C-alpha positions as CSV (number, residue, x, y, z in Angstrom):
1,M,13.4,-15.5,0.2
2,S,12.0,-12.3,0.9
3,V,14.1,-9.7,0.0
4,D,16.8,-8.5,2.8
5,D,16.2,-4.9,4.7
6,R,19.9,-4.2,3.9
7,Y,19.2,-3.5,0.1
8,F,16.5,-1.1,1.4
9,D,19.2,0.4,3.9
10,G,21.4,0.3,0.5
11,L,18.8,2.6,-1.7
12,F,18.1,5.2,0.8
13,S,22.1,5.6,2.4
14,A,22.7,7.6,-0.9
15,N,19.2,9.3,-1.6
16,D,16.5,10.3,0.1
17,D,14.1,9.6,-3.0
18,P,15.3,6.5,-4.7
19,W,12.6,6.0,-6.9
20,A,11.5,10.1,-7.6
21,F,8.6,9.9,-6.5
22,R,8.8,14.1,-6.2
23,E,10.5,14.3,-9.4
24,R,9.1,11.9,-12.3
25,W,5.7,12.7,-13.7
26,Y,4.1,9.0,-13.8
27,E,4.8,8.6,-9.8
28,Q,3.0,11.9,-9.5
29,R,0.3,10.6,-12.0
30,K,0.0,6.6,-10.8
31,R,-0.5,8.7,-6.8
32,A,-3.3,10.3,-8.3
33,I,-4.9,7.2,-9.9
34,T,-4.3,5.7,-6.6
35,L,-6.5,8.4,-4.8
36,A,-8.5,8.8,-7.1
37,A,-9.4,4.9,-7.5
38,L,-10.2,5.1,-3.6
39,P,-13.6,4.4,-3.3
40,R,-14.8,6.6,-0.2
41,A,-14.2,10.2,0.1
42,H,-12.3,9.8,3.8
43,Y,-12.0,6.6,5.9
44,R,-11.8,5.8,9.5
45,A,-8.4,4.4,9.7
46,I,-5.7,3.5,6.9
47,F,-2.7,1.5,7.0
48,E,-0.4,2.0,4.6
49,P,3.4,-0.8,5.2
50,G,6.5,0.3,3.1
51,C,5.6,3.7,3.1
52,A,9.5,4.7,1.7
53,N,9.5,8.8,2.6
54,G,6.2,9.1,2.7
55,E,5.2,11.1,-0.2
56,L,1.6,8.9,-0.9
57,S,1.0,9.1,3.2
58,A,1.2,12.8,3.3
59,E,-1.9,12.4,0.7
60,L,-3.4,9.6,2.4
61,A,-3.4,11.3,5.7
62,E,-5.7,14.1,4.1
63,R,-8.6,11.5,3.6
64,C,-8.6,9.8,6.8
65,D,-9.1,10.2,10.6
66,R,-6.3,7.8,11.9
67,L,-3.2,7.1,9.6
68,L,-0.1,4.5,10.4
69,C,2.1,4.0,8.1
70,C,5.3,1.4,8.4
71,D,8.5,1.0,6.3
72,T,11.8,-1.6,7.2
73,A,14.6,0.9,6.5
74,S,15.0,3.6,9.3
75,A,16.4,5.7,6.8
76,A,13.3,6.1,5.4
77,V,10.8,5.9,8.4
78,N,13.2,9.3,9.6
79,L,11.8,10.5,6.4
80,A,8.5,9.9,6.4
81,R,8.5,10.9,10.2
82,T,9.5,14.3,9.1
83,R,7.6,14.2,5.9
84,L,3.9,13.9,7.7
85,S,5.3,15.9,11.0
86,L,2.7,18.2,10.7
87,F,-0.3,15.7,10.7
88,D,-1.0,14.6,14.5
89,H,-2.6,12.0,13.4
90,V,-0.4,10.1,11.6
91,E,2.1,7.5,12.8
92,V,5.1,6.0,11.2
93,R,6.6,2.7,12.4
94,Q,10.1,0.8,11.8
95,S,8.2,-2.9,10.8
96,R,9.2,-5.4,8.7
97,L,6.6,-8.2,7.1
98,P,4.9,-9.6,7.7
99,G,5.5,-10.6,11.7
100,D,5.6,-6.6,12.7
101,W,1.8,-6.4,11.6
102,P,-0.1,-4.3,13.8
103,E,-2.6,-5.6,16.1
104,E,-5.7,-2.6,14.7
105,K,-8.6,-2.4,12.1
106,F,-8.1,-0.4,9.1
107,D,-10.9,0.2,6.9
108,L,-8.2,0.7,4.2
109,I,-5.2,-0.8,4.2
110,V,-3.0,1.0,0.8
111,F,-0.4,-2.0,-0.3
112,S,1.4,-0.4,-2.7
113,E,4.6,-1.1,-4.7
114,I,5.9,-4.1,-1.9
115,G,4.3,-7.3,-2.7
116,Y,7.1,-8.6,-5.4
117,Y,9.8,-7.7,-2.4
118,L,7.8,-10.6,-0.6
119,D,8.4,-14.4,-1.1
120,A,5.5,-16.6,-1.5
121,Q,5.1,-17.9,1.5
122,D,4.9,-14.4,3.0
123,L,3.0,-12.9,1.1
124,T,0.2,-15.4,1.6
125,E,0.6,-14.6,5.0
126,V,0.5,-10.8,4.4
127,I,-2.4,-11.4,2.6
128,R,-4.1,-13.8,5.6
129,R,-3.0,-10.8,8.1
130,I,-5.1,-8.2,5.4
131,S,-8.1,-10.7,5.9
132,E,-8.1,-10.5,9.9
133,S,-6.8,-6.6,10.0
134,L,-10.0,-5.3,7.7
135,T,-13.3,-4.2,9.6
136,A,-16.6,-5.4,8.3
137,D,-16.9,-2.7,5.2
138,G,-12.7,-3.1,5.1
139,Q,-11.1,-2.4,1.8
140,L,-7.3,-3.0,0.1
141,L,-6.1,-0.9,-2.9
142,A,-2.9,-2.7,-4.1
143,C,-0.5,-1.1,-6.7
144,H,2.3,-3.1,-8.0
145,W,4.5,-2.0,-11.1
146,R,4.5,-4.3,-13.5
147,P,8.4,-5.0,-15.7
148,P,10.0,-7.3,-14.0
149,I,12.2,-6.3,-11.4
150,D,15.7,-7.9,-10.3
151,G,16.3,-9.9,-7.6
152,C,12.3,-9.6,-6.7
153,P,10.6,-13.2,-5.8
154,L,7.2,-12.7,-7.7
155,N,6.2,-9.7,-10.0
156,A,3.1,-8.0,-10.5
157,R,0.9,-10.3,-11.9
158,Q,1.6,-13.2,-9.1
159,V,1.3,-10.8,-6.1
160,H,-2.3,-9.9,-7.8
161,D,-3.0,-13.9,-8.8
162,L,-2.2,-14.4,-4.5
163,I,-3.9,-11.9,-3.6
164,H,-7.1,-12.9,-6.0
165,E,-6.6,-16.2,-4.4
166,Q,-6.2,-15.8,-1.1
167,L,-8.3,-13.1,0.0
168,P,-12.2,-13.7,-1.2
169,L,-13.5,-10.3,-1.1
170,P,-15.5,-8.5,-4.2
171,R,-13.0,-6.3,-6.6
172,L,-14.6,-3.3,-7.2
173,A,-11.7,-1.4,-9.5
174,L,-8.8,-2.9,-11.7
175,H,-7.1,0.0,-13.4
176,Q,-4.3,-1.7,-15.7
177,E,-1.7,-0.5,-17.9
178,S,1.6,-1.3,-19.5
179,D,3.5,0.1,-16.7
180,F,1.4,-0.9,-13.4
181,I,-2.1,-2.4,-12.3
182,L,-4.0,-1.5,-9.5
183,E,-7.1,-3.4,-8.1
184,V,-9.5,-2.2,-5.4
185,W,-11.7,-5.1,-2.8
186,S,-13.7,-4.6,-0.5
187,R,-16.1,-6.0,1.9
188,E,-18.7,-3.7,0.9
189,P,-19.4,-5.1,-2.4
190,R,-21.3,-2.2,-3.7
191,S,-19.8,0.6,-5.8
192,V,-19.5,4.1,-5.5
193,A,-22.8,4.9,-7.5
194,A,-24.5,2.3,-5.9
195,L,-23.8,3.5,-2.3
196,E,-25.1,7.0,-4.1
197,G,-28.7,5.7,-5.2
198,L,-27.4,6.6,-8.8
199,R,-28.5,2.8,-9.4
């Protein structure tokens, strides 16, 4: 069973940064690696489900014409809206996945640190919706903490294995450390160097 909303509400009830996104060098460095792994400098439309308090969102906002973020916890949504209030092209919605998936199309979906909160059935549905939501040149970036998390139905390896099995797209990038795994898939199979005529 996917993790219940009460878990996330509890995390944010006493702390506006429960994972210490702003304070930990680990989180700052991982954001930098995430942004560097994106194959394009700029995107038309990005979707970031599970945006939490909007720390990564604020940096994604600099890389696109439109950013849609969502989170299931109302406190997280309010924090993200405040964090992103200076960006006219950003929208933050309260949504629970997979049921509240947006109707729009995106050329980038950032699926970071939320896959293991879903059970295999819900994750399978999310992957199906990701596939349907990507534009003709759309890309998916997935990034997850590798050590097991108490109470989560899946671990990072299971999440990324399911994506590999169910999203038949070429993988452009793989970054793996003992702490996290990050992968990028794309409907446009050419590398950054190939697109710039370097090979």
